[in-house]
C-alpha positions as CSV (number, residue, x, y, z in Angstrom):
1,M,129.4,143.7,82.6
2,R,128.9,147.2,83.9
3,P,130.3,150.0,81.8
4,F,133.5,151.7,83.0
5,L,132.5,155.0,81.4
6,T,129.2,156.4,80.1
7,A,129.0,159.6,78.1
8,E,127.7,161.2,75.0
9,W,129.8,161.8,71.9
10,R,128.3,164.6,69.9
11,S,129.0,166.6,66.7
12,L,131.8,164.4,65.4
13,V,133.8,165.7,62.4
14,I,135.7,162.9,60.8
15,L,138.3,163.3,58.0
16,N,139.5,160.0,56.4
17,Y,142.8,159.4,54.6
18,R,144.0,156.4,52.6
19,V,147.4,155.1,53.8
20,D,149.9,152.5,52.8
21,D,149.8,149.4,55.1
22,E,153.5,149.9,55.9
23,L,152.9,153.1,57.7
24,L,150.6,151.3,60.2
25,R,152.0,147.8,60.3
26,E,154.3,148.3,63.4
27,R,151.3,149.9,65.2
28,V,148.9,147.0,64.8
29,P,148.3,145.4,68.2
30,A,149.2,141.7,68.5
31,G,146.2,139.4,67.7
32,T,144.6,141.9,65.3
33,E,145.0,142.8,61.6
34,L,144.4,145.9,59.6
35,D,140.8,146.4,58.6
36,R,140.3,147.8,55.1
37,W,137.6,149.4,53.0
38,D,137.7,149.1,49.2
39,G,141.1,147.4,49.6
40,S,142.8,150.3,51.5
41,A,143.7,151.0,55.1
42,F,142.6,154.4,56.5
43,V,143.5,156.8,59.3
44,S,140.9,159.3,60.5
45,V,141.2,162.6,62.3
46,V,138.2,162.9,64.6
47,G,137.1,165.9,66.6
48,F,134.1,165.6,68.9
49,L,132.4,166.7,72.1
50,F,132.3,164.6,75.3
51,R,129.2,165.3,77.2
52,N,127.7,164.1,80.6
53,V,130.7,161.9,81.4
54,A,130.4,159.5,84.3
55,I,132.8,156.9,85.7
56,R,131.1,153.8,87.1
57,G,127.9,155.8,87.0
58,I,129.4,158.7,89.1
59,P,129.8,162.1,87.5
60,V,133.2,163.6,87.9
61,P,133.1,167.3,89.0
62,F,134.5,169.7,86.4
63,H,135.2,166.8,84.0
64,R,131.7,166.2,82.5
65,H,132.0,168.2,79.3
66,F,135.1,168.7,77.1
67,E,136.5,168.4,73.6
68,E,138.7,165.6,72.1
69,V,140.6,165.3,68.8
70,N,142.1,162.0,68.0
71,L,144.0,160.2,65.2
72,R,143.0,156.6,64.7
73,F,143.1,153.6,62.4
74,Y,141.1,150.4,62.0
75,V,141.7,146.8,62.8
76,R,139.8,143.6,63.2
77,R,140.0,140.4,65.2
78,R,138.4,137.0,64.6
79,V,136.6,135.6,67.6
80,A,134.3,132.5,67.5
81,G,133.9,132.7,63.8
82,E,133.0,136.4,63.7
83,W,134.9,139.6,63.2
84,R,135.3,142.2,65.9
85,R,136.0,145.4,64.2
86,G,137.8,148.0,66.2
87,V,140.0,151.1,66.3
88,V,143.5,151.8,67.5
89,F,144.5,155.3,68.6
90,I,147.7,157.0,67.5
91,R,147.1,160.3,69.4
92,E,144.3,161.6,71.6
93,I,144.1,165.2,72.6
94,V,141.9,166.6,75.4
95,P,142.0,169.8,77.5
96,K,141.6,168.0,80.9
97,R,144.7,166.7,82.6
98,L,142.8,164.2,84.8
99,V,141.1,162.6,81.8
100,A,144.5,162.1,80.1
101,A,146.1,160.7,83.2
102,V,143.3,158.2,83.8
103,A,143.2,157.1,80.2
104,R,147.0,156.6,80.1
105,G,147.1,154.8,83.4
106,L,144.1,152.5,83.0
107,Y,144.0,152.0,79.3
108,H,147.5,152.8,78.2
109,E,146.0,155.1,75.6
110,P,148.2,157.8,74.0
111,Y,146.5,160.9,75.5
112,V,148.0,164.3,75.8
113,T,146.7,167.5,77.2
114,R,146.4,170.7,75.2
115,P,144.3,173.9,75.5
116,M,141.2,173.4,73.3
117,R,138.1,175.1,71.9
118,Y,135.2,174.3,69.6
119,H,132.6,175.9,67.4
120,V,129.4,174.0,66.5
121,V,126.5,175.4,64.5
122,A,123.9,172.9,63.4
123,P,121.5,173.5,60.6
124,G,118.1,174.6,62.0
125,V,115.2,176.9,61.7
126,G,116.1,179.8,59.5
127,S,119.3,178.2,58.2
128,E,119.9,175.0,56.1
129,S,123.7,175.1,56.7
130,G,126.1,174.8,59.7
131,S,129.6,174.0,60.6
132,V,131.7,172.0,63.1
133,A,135.2,172.9,64.1
134,Y,137.7,171.9,66.8
135,S,141.0,173.6,67.7
136,W,143.9,172.8,70.0
137,R,147.1,174.8,70.8
138,V,150.6,173.5,70.3
139,D,153.6,175.8,71.2
140,G,151.4,178.9,71.1
141,R,149.8,178.1,67.7
142,W,146.2,176.9,67.1
143,Q,145.7,173.8,65.1
144,R,142.3,173.2,63.5
145,V,140.0,170.6,62.0
146,G,136.5,171.2,60.7
147,A,133.9,171.1,58.0
148,S,130.6,172.6,56.9
149,I,127.3,170.8,56.8
150,S,123.9,171.4,55.2
151,G,120.4,169.8,55.2
152,P,119.3,167.0,57.5
153,P,121.6,164.1,58.7
154,L,120.9,160.8,57.0
155,P,121.1,157.1,58.1
156,L,124.3,155.2,57.1
157,A,124.2,153.6,53.7
158,D,125.1,149.9,53.7
159,G,128.6,149.3,52.4
160,S,129.5,153.0,52.4
161,V,132.8,154.4,53.7
162,E,130.8,156.3,56.3
163,E,129.5,153.0,57.6
164,F,132.9,151.5,57.6
165,I,134.4,154.4,59.5
166,T,131.7,154.7,62.2
167,E,130.7,151.0,62.7
168,H,133.7,149.9,64.8
169,Y,132.7,148.8,68.3
170,W,135.9,147.7,69.8
171,G,139.1,149.4,70.9
172,Y,142.6,147.8,70.9
173,T,145.7,149.0,72.7
174,A,149.2,147.6,72.3
175,L,150.7,147.4,75.9
176,P,154.3,148.0,76.7
177,D,155.0,144.2,77.2
178,G,153.8,143.5,73.7
179,S,150.4,142.1,74.7
180,T,147.0,143.6,73.6
181,R,144.1,145.0,75.6
182,E,140.6,145.0,74.1
183,Y,137.5,146.9,75.2
184,R,134.0,147.2,73.9
185,V,132.3,150.5,73.0
186,D,128.5,150.5,72.5
187,H,126.4,153.1,70.7
188,P,123.6,153.0,68.2
189,P,124.3,153.7,64.5
190,W,124.7,157.4,63.8
191,R,123.1,159.6,61.3
192,V,125.6,161.6,59.3
193,W,126.1,164.6,57.1
194,S,128.3,164.5,54.0
195,A,130.8,167.2,55.0
196,G,131.7,170.1,52.7
197,D,134.8,172.1,52.6
198,P,136.8,170.0,55.1
199,Y,140.0,171.4,56.4
200,F,142.9,170.2,58.7
201,A,145.3,173.0,59.5
202,C,148.0,171.5,61.7
203,D,151.8,171.4,62.2
204,L,151.7,167.7,61.2
205,E,155.3,166.8,61.8
206,K,155.3,168.2,65.3
207,V,151.9,166.7,66.3
208,Y,152.0,163.3,64.5
209,G,155.5,162.8,63.2
210,P,157.0,163.0,59.7
211,E,155.8,159.7,58.3
212,L,152.1,160.2,59.0
213,A,152.4,163.9,58.0
214,V,152.7,162.7,54.3
215,P,149.2,161.2,54.0
216,L,147.6,163.7,56.3
217,R,148.8,166.6,54.1
218,S,146.9,165.2,51.1
219,V,143.2,165.9,50.3
220,P,141.1,163.6,52.5
221,H,139.4,160.6,50.7
222,S,136.2,161.5,52.5
223,A,134.8,163.6,55.3
224,L,131.6,163.4,57.3
225,V,130.0,164.9,60.4
226,A,128.0,162.5,62.7
227,E,125.3,163.5,65.1
228,G,126.6,161.2,67.8
229,S,124.8,159.5,70.6
230,P,125.1,158.2,74.2
231,V,128.0,155.7,74.4
232,S,129.2,153.1,76.9
233,V,132.8,152.0,77.3
234,Y,133.5,148.7,79.0
235,P,136.5,147.7,81.1
236,G,139.4,146.3,79.0
237,V,140.7,142.8,79.1
238,G,143.8,141.1,77.8
239,L,143.1,139.0,74.7
240,L,143.9,135.8,76.6
241,D,141.8,137.0,79.5
242,D,138.8,136.7,77.2
243,P,137.1,133.3,77.9
244,V,136.0,133.0,74.3
245,Q,139.5,133.6,73.0
246,R,141.1,131.5,75.7
247,Q,139.1,128.4,74.6
248,G,140.7,128.8,71.1
249,H,144.1,128.5,72.6
250,E,143.4,125.3,74.7
């Protein structure tokens, strides 16, 4: 199957928070279940750069490079005896109106448009430290997420929380009629930095609602910055449109 979208995801700052299952239960798409690490469900705030975006292989003028900040959690689905591990998005913020409109229309993803900016300084010659930060404006106030990094990025450690957070290769969306759409996201494993001094300065109730504001106001369980890579996002299908899954219902 040909990818719907190809791009690069770069300089990902990811802050992870343990949450009670009850905060997410009603958001879990039909046909999936919460995925956990060390017995806990997580939500993650993720800021990153979209680079070299193309739709069906065609670059879109003035929409090839932009920032995104999203809030997501983790689910899994059993297919043909194996687990498909995926993410569900609670909120996705981009600065491009067309990007948000296409994502809402084709994927029913919860995108909104806000003014955004970023600041990325990677460790390099002459400096062993750097930083990654993303900002977006709500009602005239800038919201921010970021962290500092140092040294070289390292491969993912088996069984680590960093591996759990980054090694999810499916997306799931709950549709208005109660069904679920699934799509595949391909990318190689990322090298990561263990982030220092993570921060998330945000009007949490206004941006994410009062219930999620409670865990997001706590100190994050973990934080990392990933180098990123090229990615391919494939067209979505309804769960029962998947031939493998359909055989299980016959």
